[in-house]
N, C-alpha and C positions, 0 to 999 in steps of 0.2 A: 281272914287272910290265910289261916291254916288250911281251910277247906279249898280255897282257890288254888293254893299251891298243890294240894293233893290232886285236884282235878287236872291241873296243868301237867303234873307228873304222869298221871294216868293217860292223858292225851299223848304225851311224848312216847310212852310205852306202846300205845296203840298204833301211833304213826310208825314207830320203829318196827313193830311186828308186821304192819302192812307193807312197809318197804322191804322187809326181809322176804315176805311171801311173794311180792312182785318180782324181786330179784331171783328167788328160787324158781319161779315159773319161767322166767326169761332165760335162765342159765341153760345152755345147751349141753347135753350129755355127749361126751367124746369117748370113743373106745378104740382100742387097737384093732386093726383089721388084719394085717400080716404080722409075723414075728419081726423082731429087729434084726438088722445086719444081713438081710437076704439080698440086698442090692448094694451098689457102691454109693459113695457120697454124691454121685451125679444122678441119683434117682430123680425122675421127673416125667413129664409128658404122659400122664395117665389118660387113657381113652378107651371107650367101648366100641366094638364093631356092631353091625346090624343085628347079629345073633345074640348080643349081650355079653360077649366075652371081653374081659378087661385086659389091656396090655399096658406095660410100663417099661420104660427104657432102663438099660444098664443093670440087668439081673446078674448078680454074683461078680461080674466083671464088666468094665466099660466096653462098648461096642456090641452089646447084646440087647435083645428084646425079651422080656419075660411075660408069660401068660399067667394071670392071677385068677385062681378058681374062686367060686362064690364063698368057700369056707376060709379064704385067705391064704391057702397054700399056693405055692408058685412052681412053675416049671419053665425051662428054657424053650422059647419059641423059635428064635433064630439068632445067628451070629452074623453081624455085618462084615463087609469086606474090610481088610486091614486098612487102617487109617481113617475109618469112619466111626463116629460116635453120635448117636442120636440124642436129641434134647427135647423133642416134641413129637407127638403122634396125632395125625388126623386121618380120616377115611373119606374117599371120594364117593360119588354116587354109585359107581360100579363095584365098590367094596374094596378097592385097593388101599393099602396102608401107605400113607405119605409121611416121611420123616424129615425133620430139620436136622441135618448132619453138620454139626458145628465144627468138627475137626476136619472134615473133608470138604467143607464149604459147598455143600450140595443140598438139594432137596431130593431125597431118594424115594423110589416107588417100589412097593413090595406086592407082588401078585399073591394074594392070600390062598389061592388054590394050590400053587406049586412052590411058593416061597421064593420065587425068582426075584432078585433084587436088581434094579436098574437105576440109572441116574435120570431123574425127571427134569432137573434143572441145575445148571452150574454156571456160575459167573465169577471170573477172577476178581471182580469188584466186591464180592461178598466178603464181609469181615468174618462172620461166623453165624449163620442162621440159627437163631436161638429158640424162638417160639413161633408157631403158625396157627392161623385159624382159616376156615374155609367156608365159602358160601354154598348155597343150594345149586349154583351153576358151576361149581368146582373151581372157583377163583380163590387163590390162596393169597393171604396177606402175611408177610413175614417180618418179624423184628430182627434187626441185624446190628448188634452192638460192637463197638470197639472199646473193650474194657481198659486197655492201656491209655487211650486218649480221652476216655469218658465221653465219647460221642456215639452216634448211632444213626441208622438208616431204617426206612420202611420200604419194603418191596411189595409189588403186586406180581403174582405169577398167574397168568391166564391159563385156562384149560389147554393142555398140550405142552406146557412148560415154558412159554415165552415170558421173560421177566421184564418188569418196568420199575425203575427207581421212582418212587413217589416223593421221597424227601430224604435229604441227608443233613437236615438242620435239626437234629435231635440230640438229646443227651444219651445216656447209656440205655438204649431201648431193650426191653425185656418182655414182660407180659403183654399179650395182644389178644383181643377178642372182639366179636361183633355183637351188636344188639340183636334181639330176636327178629326184627324186621330188616336187618342188615343195612340200615341207613346210618348207623353210627359205628365208628371204629374207635375202640379204646386202646391206648398204648401207654405203658408206664416206663419210667426211667429209674433204674435201680439206684444209681449213685445220687441223682438229683432229687429222688424221693417225690416225684410228681406223676400224676395220672392225667393224660391228655385225651380229649375227645375230638374226633374229626367227623364231618359229614361225608358220606359216601354216595356218589351219584351212580346212575345205572351203568356207566362205563367202568366203574371201579376206581374212579379218581377220588382223591380226598381233598377237602377244603375246610375252611372255617375252623382252624385249630384253636382250641380253647382249653383252659385249665379246668379239669374236673375236680381234682382235689390234690392236696400236697401234705407232706409230713415233715416233722423235724427230726425224727429218730427212726431207727430200724432201716430195713431195706424193703424192696418190692420185688415180687417175682410173678408167678402165674396169675391169670385172672380168667373168670368166666362169667357170662351173663345167664341168668335163669330165664324161664319163659315169660316172666313178668317184666323183664328188663332190669332187674336188680343186679348190681355188679358185685361180685365176690373177689376180694383182693387178698392175695397171700402176703402177709407182713413177715418177710424173711428175717430171721434173727430175733423176732419177738414172739414167734409161735402163735400167731393170731390170724384169723380170717375175718376181715371186715366186710360187712354187707352194706352197700349204698343203694338207695333208691336212685332212679334215673335222674332225679332232680339234683343229686349230689348230697342229699341228706344221709347221714350215717344212721342206719336202722338197727344194726345188730353187730355184736362183737363175739366171736367164738374163740375161746382160749383152748389151744391144743396142748398136748403133753410135750411134744418136741418143740424145738425153737425154729428150726430152719425149714419152714413150710415153703416148698418150691413150686407146687402146682396143684390144681384142683379139678375134679370132674364130677358131674352128677350122674347117678345111676339112671339107666333107661326108664325106670318107673318113677323117677324124680323123688324117691323117698330118702336117699342118702347122698351126702357129698363125701367123696373120697379124696384124701390129701396125701401127697408124698412129702416125707420129712427127710432131709438130707443128713441131719445129725443122728437120727435113729436108723437111717438106711432101711426104712420100711414105710408102712402106710397106716394112717388112722382114718376114722370115718365119724360122721355125726349125722343125726336125723334131721332132715330138712323141715319136718313138720313141727 
């Protein structure tokens, strides 16, 4: 009996060590990328241009765009017109910067050669364009929350700036992204803590709304799909990035240093994920490998 208990105890120790080793292998190293307090608490919308330059909204003060160098240092890229505050950045095929301007209720376009800013799309029915994603054909999908009423809309903005309301039957729409083949649109609701998936047809219409996943705690913010179709979800308030397979299975959880993870982008070489943190007013990154 004594030997049996000893073997049992040794087995427990071995299993515990194995569990620890597996946990250590799976734990993702997170590191600071920029210093803290370089941006405002509206830091969001990180994105890379074709040349590999990283841009992030609201550098030092709201209504600006910051350019982040590879070493994590930052400089002012441009200041938006009075009354405009960007929340998300995308680039079209021509290299123009497109911005979700939540306070001006616009989609703005920036000519990257001369930094000229123009209104790409405006509609008085916009609540406040929050996040945007873009197709290979320069079709934009925009989330449009009404935070006061906990409702939201999804808009399609075709090339040239013509907008179409796809649905107004949503909760507080926030993060939005496309699958790699652009056939699935993911949209989350911050207040309701749900992530929805829609089918996207060739004309850019959405259908077959279905619940992808939901949560009981925390908030939801930016999302991105990687090249394999895995969905990365910012858990605002919890300081986590959750990685889901396209089946909806939770594959990985990355614990960040800050708590208010607002958006995420992958480096052009797909080695790192860069995350904006509103409580730290800066960025962290982790290795995707």
